[in-house]
C-alpha positions in Angstrom: -32.9 46.4 272.9 -34.1 43.0 271.6 -32.6 43.5 268.2 -29.1 44.3 269.6 -29.3 48.0 268.6 -29.0 51.0 270.9 -31.3 53.9 270.2 -30.5 57.4 271.4 -33.0 60.2 271.4 -32.8 63.8 272.4 -35.0 64.1 275.4 -37.0 67.4 275.7 -35.8 69.9 278.1 -37.6 70.7 281.4 -38.8 74.0 279.9 -40.2 72.2 276.8 -42.0 69.7 279.0 -43.3 72.4 281.3 -44.8 74.3 278.4 -47.0 71.4 277.4 -50.7 71.6 278.2 -52.9 68.5 279.0 -56.6 69.0 278.6 -59.3 66.4 279.0 -61.5 66.2 275.9 -64.2 63.5 276.3 -62.6 60.1 276.6 -59.2 61.3 275.4 -56.8 64.1 276.2 -55.3 66.9 274.1 -51.6 67.3 274.7 -50.1 70.4 273.0 -47.6 73.2 273.1 -49.0 76.8 273.0 -45.5 77.9 271.9 -45.8 76.0 268.6 -49.6 75.7 268.3 -49.3 71.9 267.7 -51.7 69.5 269.4 -52.0 65.7 269.6 -54.9 63.6 270.8 -53.6 60.9 273.3 -55.2 58.3 275.6 -55.3 58.7 279.4 -52.0 56.8 279.8 -50.2 59.3 277.5 -51.6 62.2 279.5 -50.3 60.6 282.7 -46.9 60.1 281.2 -46.7 63.8 280.3 -47.8 64.7 283.9 -45.1 62.4 285.4 -42.4 63.9 283.2 -43.5 67.4 284.2 -43.1 66.4 287.8 -39.5 65.6 287.1 -39.6 61.8 287.0 -37.1 60.0 284.8 -38.0 58.1 281.7 -37.3 54.6 283.3 -39.5 55.5 286.3 -42.3 56.6 283.9 -42.0 53.4 282.0 -42.3 51.4 285.2 -45.4 53.2 286.3 -47.0 53.0 282.9 -46.3 49.3 282.7 -48.1 48.8 286.0 -51.2 50.6 284.6 -51.1 49.1 281.2 -50.2 45.5 282.2 -47.5 45.5 279.6 -44.2 47.3 278.7 -44.6 50.9 277.6 -41.9 52.6 275.5 -42.0 56.2 276.9 -39.0 57.2 274.7 -41.0 56.2 271.6 -43.9 58.2 272.9 -41.7 61.3 273.3 -40.4 60.7 269.7 -44.0 60.8 268.4 -44.6 64.1 270.3 -41.4 65.5 268.9 -42.3 64.4 265.3 -45.7 66.3 265.7 -43.7 69.5 266.5 -44.5 69.8 270.2 -40.9 70.4 271.1 -39.9 72.5 268.0 -38.3 75.9 268.4 -40.7 78.7 268.9 -41.6 80.2 265.6 -40.8 83.7 266.8 -37.3 82.9 268.0 -34.9 80.1 269.1 -36.1 77.6 271.7 -35.7 78.8 275.2 -35.2 82.4 274.2 -37.2 84.8 276.4 -40.1 86.3 274.4 -39.4 89.8 275.5 -40.7 91.3 272.3 -44.1 89.6 272.8 -44.6 89.7 276.6 -45.7 93.4 276.8 -48.1 93.1 273.9 -49.4 89.8 275.2 -50.0 91.3 278.6 -51.9 94.3 277.2 -54.0 92.0 275.0 -54.7 89.8 278.0 -55.8 92.7 280.2 -58.0 94.2 277.4 -59.5 90.7 276.7 -60.4 90.3 280.4 -62.0 93.7 280.4 -63.9 93.4 277.1 -65.0 89.8 277.7 -65.8 89.9 281.4 -69.1 88.4 282.4 -70.6 91.9 282.8 -69.5 92.8 279.3 -71.1 89.6 277.9 -74.4 90.6 279.5 -74.1 94.1 278.0 -73.3 92.6 274.6 -76.4 90.3 274.8 -78.7 93.2 275.6 -77.3 95.4 272.8 -77.4 92.5 270.3 -81.1 91.8 271.1 -81.9 95.5 270.2 -81.0 94.8 266.6 -83.6 92.1 265.9 -86.2 94.1 267.9 -85.7 97.2 265.7 -85.8 95.2 262.5 -89.1 93.6 263.6 -90.8 96.8 264.8 -89.4 99.3 262.3 -89.7 97.9 258.7 -88.0 101.0 257.3 -84.8 99.9 259.0 -84.7 96.5 257.4 -81.7 96.1 255.0 -82.2 96.0 251.3 -79.9 95.3 248.4 -80.1 99.0 247.6 -78.2 99.8 250.8 -75.2 98.3 249.1 -75.2 101.3 246.8 -74.8 104.4 249.0 -73.5 106.6 246.2 -74.5 107.3 242.7 -71.3 106.1 241.1 -70.4 102.4 241.4 -66.7 102.9 241.8 -67.3 105.0 244.9 -69.8 102.4 246.1 -67.2 99.6 245.7 -64.5 101.7 247.6 -66.8 102.7 250.4 -68.4 99.3 250.9 -65.1 97.5 250.7 -63.6 99.9 253.3 -66.6 99.3 255.6 -66.4 95.5 255.0 -62.7 95.4 255.8 -63.2 97.4 259.0 -66.1 95.1 260.0 -64.0 91.9 259.4 -61.1 93.4 261.4 -63.5 94.0 264.3 -64.8 90.5 264.0 -61.4 88.8 264.0 -60.1 91.2 266.6 -62.8 90.0 268.9 -61.5 86.5 268.5 -58.0 87.6 269.3 -58.9 89.5 272.5 -61.3 86.8 273.8 -58.5 84.3 273.3 -56.0 86.5 275.0 -58.2 86.6 278.0 -57.0 83.0 278.7 -53.4 84.0 278.3 -53.2 82.6 274.8 -51.7 84.3 271.9 -53.8 84.4 268.7 -52.1 85.6 265.6 -54.1 88.0 263.4 -52.9 87.8 259.9 -53.7 90.1 257.0 -54.0 88.4 253.6 -55.9 88.9 250.3 -58.4 87.2 248.2 -57.7 88.3 244.7 -57.4 92.1 245.3 -59.6 92.2 248.4 -57.9 92.4 251.9 -59.1 90.0 254.5 -58.2 89.3 258.1 -58.0 85.9 259.9 -57.4 85.0 263.5 -55.6 81.7 264.3 -57.5 80.1 267.2 -55.5 76.8 267.3 -54.2 77.5 270.8 -57.8 77.2 272.2 -57.0 73.5 272.4 -54.9 74.5 275.4 -58.0 75.2 277.5 -61.0 73.1 278.5 -63.9 72.8 276.1 -66.2 75.0 278.1 -63.7 77.9 278.0 -63.5 77.8 274.2 -67.1 79.0 273.7 -66.3 82.7 274.5 -63.5 83.1 272.0 -65.5 81.2 269.3 -68.6 83.4 270.0 -66.8 86.7 270.2 -66.7 87.5 266.5 -70.4 86.8 265.9 -71.3 88.7 269.1 -69.4 91.8 268.0 -71.0 91.6 264.6 -74.5 91.7 266.2 -73.4 94.5 268.5 -72.1 96.6 265.6 -75.3 96.0 263.6 -77.5 97.0 266.6 -75.5 100.2 267.2 -75.7 101.2 263.5 -79.5 100.6 263.6 -79.9 102.7 266.8 -77.9 105.6 265.2 -80.0 105.4 262.1 -83.3 105.3 264.0 -82.5 108.1 266.5 -80.0 110.5 264.8 -80.8 110.3 261.1 -81.7 114.0 260.8 -78.6 115.2 262.8 -76.2 112.9 260.9 -77.2 113.8 257.4 -77.9 111.7 254.3 -74.4 110.4 253.5 -73.6 109.1 257.0 -77.0 107.5 257.2 -76.5 105.7 253.9 -73.1 104.5 255.1 -74.8 103.2 258.3 -77.4 101.4 256.3 -74.6 99.8 254.2 -72.9 98.7 257.4 -76.2 97.2 258.6 -76.4 95.2 255.3 -72.8 94.0 255.7 -73.3 92.9 259.3 -76.7 91.3 258.5 -75.0 89.4 255.7 -72.1 88.4 257.9 -74.5 87.0 260.5 -76.5 85.1 257.9 -73.2 83.7 256.5 -72.1 82.5 259.9 -75.2 80.3 260.1 -74.2 78.4 257.0 -72.6 75.5 258.9 -72.1 73.6 255.6 -69.1 75.9 255.4 -66.4 76.2 258.1 -68.0 79.2 259.9 -67.9 80.2 263.5 -71.1 78.4 264.1 -69.5 75.2 262.6 -66.6 75.7 265.1 -69.2 75.9 267.9 -70.9 72.8 266.7 -67.6 70.9 266.6 -66.8 72.1 270.1 -70.2 71.2 271.5 -70.2 67.7 270.0 -66.5 67.0 270.9 -65.8 65.9 267.4 -62.3 66.1 266.1 -62.7 64.9 262.5 -66.3 65.9 261.7 -65.4 67.6 258.4 -63.4 64.7 257.1 -65.9 62.1 258.4 -68.8 64.0 256.8 -67.1 64.1 253.5 -66.2 60.4 253.5 -69.8 59.5 254.6 -71.3 61.7 251.8 -69.1 60.1 249.2 -70.1 56.6 250.5 -73.8 57.6 250.1 -73.1 58.8 246.6 -71.2 55.5 245.9 -68.0 57.5 245.2 -66.1 56.5 248.4 -62.4 55.9 248.0 -60.2 53.5 250.0 -59.1 56.5 252.1 -62.7 57.3 252.8 -63.4 53.8 254.0 -60.3 53.9 256.2 -61.5 57.2 257.6 -64.9 55.8 258.5 -63.5 52.6 259.9 -61.2 54.5 262.2 -63.7 57.1 263.3 -65.5 56.9 266.6 -69.1 55.7 266.2 -70.2 58.9 267.9 -68.3 60.9 265.3 -70.0 59.0 262.5 -73.4 59.7 264.1 -72.7 63.4 264.3 -71.5 63.3 260.7 -74.9 61.9 259.7 -76.7 64.6 261.6 -74.4 67.2 260.1 -75.3 66.2 256.6 -79.0 67.0 257.4 -77.9 70.6 258.0 -77.0 71.0 254.3 -80.6 71.2 253.1 -81.7 74.2 255.3 -78.2 75.7 254.9 -78.5 75.7 251.1 -82.1 77.0 251.4 -80.9 80.0 253.4 -78.1 80.6 250.9 -80.5 80.5 248.0 -82.9 82.8 249.8 -80.2 85.4 250.3 -79.2 85.0 246.7 -82.8 85.6 245.5 -83.6 88.5 247.9 -80.4 90.4 247.9 -77.9 89.4 245.3 -79.9 88.9 242.1 -82.0 92.1 242.5 -78.9 94.1 242.9 -77.4 93.0 239.5 -79.5 95.2 237.2 -79.0 98.2 239.5 -75.2 97.6 239.6 -75.0 97.3 235.8 -77.2 100.5 235.3 -74.9 102.5 237.6 -71.9 101.3 235.6 -73.3 101.6 232.1 -75.6 104.7 232.2 -72.7 107.2 232.2 -71.0 105.3 229.4 -74.2 105.2 227.3 -74.8 108.9 227.9 -71.3 110.3 226.9 -69.2 107.4 225.9 -65.8 107.1 227.5 -65.3 110.9 227.5 -66.2 111.9 231.1 -64.7 110.9 234.5 -68.1 109.4 235.5 -68.0 107.1 232.4 -64.4 106.0 233.2 -65.5 105.4 236.8 -68.3 103.2 235.6 -66.0 101.3 233.3 -63.5 100.7 236.1 -66.3 99.6 238.5 -67.7 97.2 235.9 -64.3 95.6 235.4 -63.9 95.3 239.2 -67.3 93.7 239.5 -67.1 91.4 236.5 -63.5 90.1 236.6 -63.9 88.3 240.0 -67.1 86.6 238.8 -65.4 85.5 235.6 -62.5 84.0 237.5 -64.9 82.3 239.9 -66.8 80.8 236.9 -63.5 79.6 235.3 -62.5 78.0 238.6 -65.9 76.3 239.0 -65.6 75.0 235.4 -62.2 73.6 236.0 -63.4 71.9 239.2 -66.3 70.4 237.3 -64.0 69.1 234.5 -61.7 67.5 237.1 -64.7 65.8 238.8 -66.0 64.4 235.5 -62.5 63.2 234.5 -62.0 61.5 237.9 -65.4 59.8 237.7 -64.6 58.6 234.1 -61.2 57.2 235.2 -62.9 55.3 238.1 -65.4 53.8 235.8 -62.7 52.7 233.4 -60.6 51.0 236.1 -61.0 47.2 236.9 -63.3 46.4 239.9 -60.4 45.8 242.2 -58.1 48.6 241.1 -59.1 51.0 243.9 -58.2 48.4 246.6 -54.6 48.0 245.6 
């Protein structure tokens, strides 16, 4: 009002305010809307303002109370504008704001009941016991340990690709479905999307709404996928160890392929230098909110490649966040060692076997038999993604080199402008 202008804002409705969640997270609070899956970190005063508004207090009354706590005037209307700009009061993505979500209530209720059943404390104990059976069998029965050859359950590579891809997609669907159901246990909807990477189908669960629950309640949904991976692997090992003769050779080979896939998935989840489930658990345990960005800025500073944005990121980061970013960098070395070990033990030894399965029928009869054409198709499927990956890596390398060259060519103060 001091500049003589009158500002008018559209205040959120009572329903929009009631939908907001306020969760303590360390020294700050997370205010968000499970309807829109948008969340904002605010200080304690901001959390109190939201609470007052949810109680039905007017904006002037909230400003008076906030001013008493802060010792200076507080613009509650501006605070609400910030929340609106962040999307907390936007219309629900599945329909107009305020419209009853009848189409989703039944499915949500069923998911919530199923989530409470499958992720009850008793169920977690059962999962833990079953999951421990897997490592015990691998340690005591060497013949059950996965090998790269388990990725080739059939004599033709095209059939191998189809079978292993189908098993892999089913395993990923189970993994992501566990996240969805464990999240639904808390009454939160988690969207399971189906997309593709090149021509491979993949599933992904959106766990953003976990910000609506306290930090301790997030561990279950975050652990659910890895837990079911371990359970599936253990059950496959038990079936292989106890019913091999009754099942027959083909089912046993498929079970061994499933064990290899699940073993690979569990190893991959430990690679915290990627954004895996274990990385999400680390972020939740440490209470960090910008660990990935802070880690990247810190690494570039160590490499003397930090930009002005990196320095601003580090300056604005909490000292505890920077400390955890330093610790997180130390996880890169063992993480890369594990990745290289898997490459040497599983991936590289499989390459000659893969090529032999594809090329042997072509060498024997040329492209005159179905087996030869299957080999050629499998070879194309196996080689094309690798070529595309190499091209992408080469392009990234060229961009890095070009960016570094431009930086060296700039005047000393150019990056600060």
